[in-house]
C-alpha positions in Angstrom: -8.3 -17.8 -14.6 -11.4 -17.3 -12.5 -11.6 -14.3 -10.1 -12.5 -14.5 -6.4 -15.6 -12.4 -7.3 -16.7 -14.9 -9.9 -16.0 -17.8 -7.6 -18.2 -16.3 -4.8 -21.0 -15.4 -7.3 -21.1 -18.6 -9.4 -21.2 -20.9 -6.4 -24.4 -19.2 -5.0 -24.8 -19.6 -1.3 -21.1 -20.6 -0.7 -20.7 -22.2 2.7 -17.1 -23.4 2.3 -14.0 -22.5 0.4 -11.4 -24.6 -1.4 -8.7 -25.9 0.9 -6.1 -23.9 -1.0 -7.4 -20.8 0.8 -6.9 -22.3 4.3 -4.3 -19.7 5.4 -5.0 -19.8 9.1 -4.2 -23.3 10.3 -3.2 -24.8 13.6 0.4 -25.1 12.3 0.5 -21.5 11.2 2.5 -19.4 13.7 1.5 -16.0 12.5 -1.4 -15.7 15.0 -0.7 -12.6 17.2 -3.2 -11.2 19.6 -5.3 -8.3 18.3 -5.5 -5.3 20.5 -8.9 -3.8 20.9 -9.9 -0.7 18.9 -10.8 1.0 22.1 -7.3 0.5 23.6 -5.6 2.1 20.6 -8.3 4.5 19.7 -6.1 7.5 20.4 -2.8 5.8 19.7 -2.7 5.7 15.9 -0.7 8.8 14.9 -2.8 11.5 13.2 -1.1 14.2 11.1 -3.0 17.4 10.3 -1.7 18.1 6.8 -3.0 21.7 6.8 -0.6 22.5 9.7 2.3 21.0 7.8 1.7 23.2 4.7 -0.1 26.3 6.1 0.5 26.4 9.8 2.7 28.8 11.8 6.4 28.0 12.1 5.6 26.6 15.6 2.8 24.4 14.4 4.8 23.1 11.4 7.7 22.3 13.7 5.4 20.3 16.0 3.8 18.4 13.0 7.2 17.6 11.6 8.2 16.2 15.0 5.0 14.2 15.2 5.5 13.0 11.6 9.0 11.7 12.5 7.7 10.0 15.7 5.0 8.3 13.7 7.5 7.0 11.1 9.8 5.8 13.8 7.3 4.2 16.3 4.5 3.0 14.0 5.5 3.2 10.3 1.8 4.1 9.8 -0.2 7.3 10.3 -3.5 8.9 9.3 -3.5 12.1 7.4 -6.5 14.5 7.8 -7.2 18.0 6.3 -5.2 17.0 3.2 -7.2 19.1 0.7 -8.1 16.3 -1.7 -11.8 16.6 -2.3 -14.0 14.0 -0.6 -16.0 13.8 -3.8 -12.9 12.8 -5.8 -11.9 10.1 -3.3 -15.4 8.7 -3.4 -15.7 8.6 -7.2 -12.2 7.0 -7.4 -13.4 4.1 -5.2 -16.7 3.8 -7.1 -15.1 3.9 -10.5 -12.4 1.3 -9.5 -15.3 -0.8 -8.2 -16.9 -0.7 -11.6 -13.8 -2.2 -13.1 -14.4 -5.4 -11.1 -18.0 -5.6 -12.4 -16.7 -6.0 -16.0 -17.0 -9.4 -17.5 -14.2 -11.8 -16.9 -13.2 -11.6 -20.6 -12.9 -7.8 -20.4 -10.8 -8.0 -17.2 -8.6 -10.7 -18.7 -7.5 -8.2 -21.4 -5.3 -6.7 -18.6 -4.0 -9.9 -17.1 -0.3 -9.4 -16.2 2.6 -11.6 -15.3 5.5 -9.3 -14.4 5.9 -6.8 -11.6 6.8 -4.1 -14.1 3.9 -4.7 -16.4 2.3 -1.2 -16.7 -1.2 -2.6 -16.3 -1.7 -5.8 -14.3 -5.0 -7.5 -13.4 -4.7 -10.5 -11.2 -6.4 -12.7 -8.7 -5.2 -15.3 -6.2 -6.8 -18.0 -8.3 -4.2 -17.4 -11.0 -2.2 -20.5 -10.5 0.4 -19.3 -13.0 1.3 -16.4 -10.7 0.8 -17.8 -7.2 0.4 -21.0 -5.3 -0.6 -19.2 -2.1 -4.2 -18.3 -2.6 -5.6 -15.1 -1.1 -9.2 -13.8 -1.1 -8.5 -10.8 -3.3 -8.8 -9.5 -6.9 -6.8 -6.5 -8.0 -5.9 -4.2 -10.8 -2.6 -2.3 -10.8 -1.5 0.4 -13.2 1.4 2.8 -13.5 0.5 6.4 -13.6 3.9 8.2 -13.5 6.2 9.0 -15.1 4.1 7.8 -17.9 0.3 7.4 -17.4 -1.3 4.0 -18.1 -4.8 3.0 -17.2 -7.4 0.4 -18.4 -9.8 1.9 -21.0 -12.8 0.4 -19.1 -14.9 1.5 -17.3 -15.6 4.8 -18.9 -14.0 7.7 -16.9 -11.5 5.7 -15.0 -8.6 7.3 -16.8 -9.6 10.9 -16.2 -10.6 10.3 -12.6 -7.4 8.3 -11.9 -5.2 11.0 -13.5 -6.7 13.8 -11.3 -6.7 11.7 -8.2 -3.1 10.6 -8.6 -2.0 14.2 -9.3 -3.6 15.3 -6.0 -2.2 12.4 -4.0 1.2 13.0 -5.5 1.1 16.5 -4.2 0.2 15.2 -0.7 3.0 12.6 -0.8 5.6 15.2 -1.8 4.7 17.5 1.0 4.8 14.6 3.4 8.2 13.7 2.1 9.4 17.2 2.7 8.3 17.0 6.3 9.9 13.5 6.6 13.2 14.9 5.2 13.3 17.7 7.8 12.4 15.2 10.6 15.5 13.2 9.6 17.6 16.3 9.9 18.0 16.6 6.1 17.2 19.5 3.8 13.5 19.8 3.0 13.9 18.8 -0.6 16.4 15.9 0.0 14.1 13.0 -0.7 12.6 14.6 -3.7 16.0 15.3 -5.3 17.8 12.1 -4.1 15.0 9.8 -5.3 14.4 11.8 -8.5 10.7 12.1 -7.9 10.1 14.0 -11.1 10.6 10.6 -12.8 9.4 8.6 -9.8 7.4 5.4 -10.3 3.8 6.0 -9.0 1.2 3.4 -9.4 -2.4 2.6 -8.4 -3.5 -0.7 -6.9 -7.2 -1.3 -6.4 -8.1 -4.3 -4.3 -11.4 -6.0 -4.0 -12.0 -8.4 -1.1 -15.4 -10.1 -1.8 -17.4 -11.5 1.2 -15.9 -14.8 2.3 -17.9 -17.7 4.0 -14.8 -18.6 6.1 -13.2 -15.4 7.2 -11.5 -17.2 10.1 -9.7 -19.4 7.6 -9.0 -17.3 4.5 -7.0 -14.0 4.3 -7.2 -11.1 1.9 -3.5 -10.4 2.0 -0.9 -12.0 4.3 1.5 -10.0 6.5 3.8 -8.0 4.2 5.6 -4.7 3.9 5.4 -2.3 0.9 8.2 -1.5 -1.4 8.7 2.2 -2.5 8.7 5.3 -0.3 5.2 6.1 0.8 1.8 4.4 0.2 -1.4 6.4 0.5 -4.6 4.3 1.0 -8.3 5.0 1.0 -11.1 2.5 1.5 -14.8 2.0 1.2 -15.5 2.1 5.0 -15.4 -1.7 5.5 -12.9 -2.8 8.1 -10.0 -5.2 7.4 -6.6 -3.5 7.6 -4.4 -4.5 10.5 -1.0 -3.2 11.4 1.7 -5.0 13.4 2.7 -2.9 16.4 4.7 -4.1 19.4 3.9 -7.8 18.9 0.2 -7.2 18.3 -2.2 -6.9 15.3 -3.9 -3.5 15.7 -7.1 -2.7 13.7 -6.7 0.5 11.7 -10.1 1.7 10.6 -10.0 5.5 10.2 -12.6 7.8 8.6 -12.8 6.9 4.9 -12.1 10.5 4.0 -8.7 10.4 5.6 -5.5 8.9 4.1 -3.8 5.9 5.7 -0.1 6.4 5.0 2.7 3.9 5.5 6.4 3.9 5.2 7.8 1.7 2.4 10.9 -0.4 2.3 12.9 2.2 0.4 12.1 5.0 2.9 13.4 2.6 5.6 16.6 2.2 3.5 17.0 5.9 2.9 16.5 6.6 6.6 19.1 4.0 7.5 16.5 2.0 9.3 15.4 4.9 11.5 11.9 4.8 10.0 10.2 1.5 9.8 8.4 -0.3 7.0 6.2 -2.5 9.1 4.1 -5.6 8.4 0.4 -5.2 7.8 -2.3 -7.5 6.5 -5.9 -7.5 5.1 -8.6 -9.6 6.6 -11.9 -10.5 5.0 -15.4 -10.8 6.4 -18.5 -12.8 5.8 -21.0 -10.2 4.7 -19.4 -7.1 3.1 -17.1 -6.5 0.1 -14.1 -4.4 1.1 -12.3 -2.2 -1.4 -9.1 -0.3 -0.9 -7.2 2.0 -3.3 -3.5 2.4 -2.9 -1.2 4.9 -4.6 2.4 3.8 -4.1 5.1 6.5 -4.6 8.6 5.3 -5.3 11.9 6.5 -6.6 12.7 6.6 -10.3 13.5 3.2 -11.7 17.2 3.9 -12.3 17.8 5.7 -9.0 20.1 4.0 -6.6 18.5 3.8 -3.2 20.9 3.8 -0.2 21.0 5.5 3.2 21.3 9.3 3.1 25.1 10.1 3.4 24.3 12.6 6.2 22.9 9.7 8.3 26.0 7.5 7.8 29.3 7.7 9.6 31.5 4.9 8.1 33.6 4.6 11.2 31.0 4.6 14.0 27.7 4.4 12.1 28.4 2.3 8.9 25.7 1.8 6.3 23.1 -0.8 7.2 21.9 -1.3 3.6 23.7 -1.7 0.3 22.7 0.6 -2.5 20.6 -0.8 -5.3 18.7 0.6 -8.2 14.9 0.6 -7.7 14.5 -1.3 -10.9 16.9 -4.0 -9.7 15.1 -4.3 -6.4 11.8 -4.9 -8.2 13.3 -7.4 -10.5 14.9 -9.2 -7.6 11.6 -9.3 -5.8 10.0 -10.7 -9.0 12.7 -13.4 -9.3 12.3 -14.4 -5.6 8.6 -14.8 -6.1 9.2 -17.0 -9.1 11.8 -19.0 -7.3 9.6 -19.5 -4.3 6.7 -20.7 -6.4 8.7 -23.0 -8.7 8.0 -26.7 -8.3 10.5 -28.3 -5.8 
């Protein structure tokens, strides 16, 4: 297995890419118009976390209402004044970046095959895992309920543990606000999803410069599993969100969190809050890095719509209940089935 980073570096002044990376083709119907940044400059919902946790009752009520509207209308929002030190966010990005600078042999020690592998290094050139090639290298590791982390580079474990502790606190407070916005008790999501044993993992993505950014893609349109994803980035643009039939650039201040609703929050809310498609583009000159922390239910927790949101006579359940573990295993089996030789 050769990484995208190594492919770009070993081929020197790369001017073309293998045809397997030709994602955008004339026959591909995923092209939607991109709305200008200027048009949506003030439209991406922004949540002031400090008002959610420390504001007056009136301020908190307004933020909870804004939070519910963001989950319903966009499925994405930006969180500011969250209390996580800027220095910690910066060193997390830098240290994860050092992982991708390790030798290929060192990174291969963490190569994974299964979605539930606690540490999983991969790249879209890994033909054993994917036949659809994307311009991305990644490392994923579970940090809760049991902490796992690559032993290299030095310091990644300590930094990741502190960073994930802080992002976990932010996520829990956001979920309290989301619970209230749904008309549920503040602690409903925390209790129903058994977050004390919830599956929390880090995914660090590296998108090296690409000589054909109009052809290749970092990640195709997808939604996230889990409840909430908190994302930070290195300041290089690339994230786009689907909104009302358009792809909208989402490039906030790197010191803010980009938060999106996961599939299991949509299920819990009975579809009221949306897990929307988003994608990662690449560019010709700058490497982009993003760090995601995905917060999900405990693996043995059955996720289904909150009973308070369901009326079996006039408002029946829209989703069947399923254990989070079973959902992930089903996702894995679908990937394997889709990629099996026909």
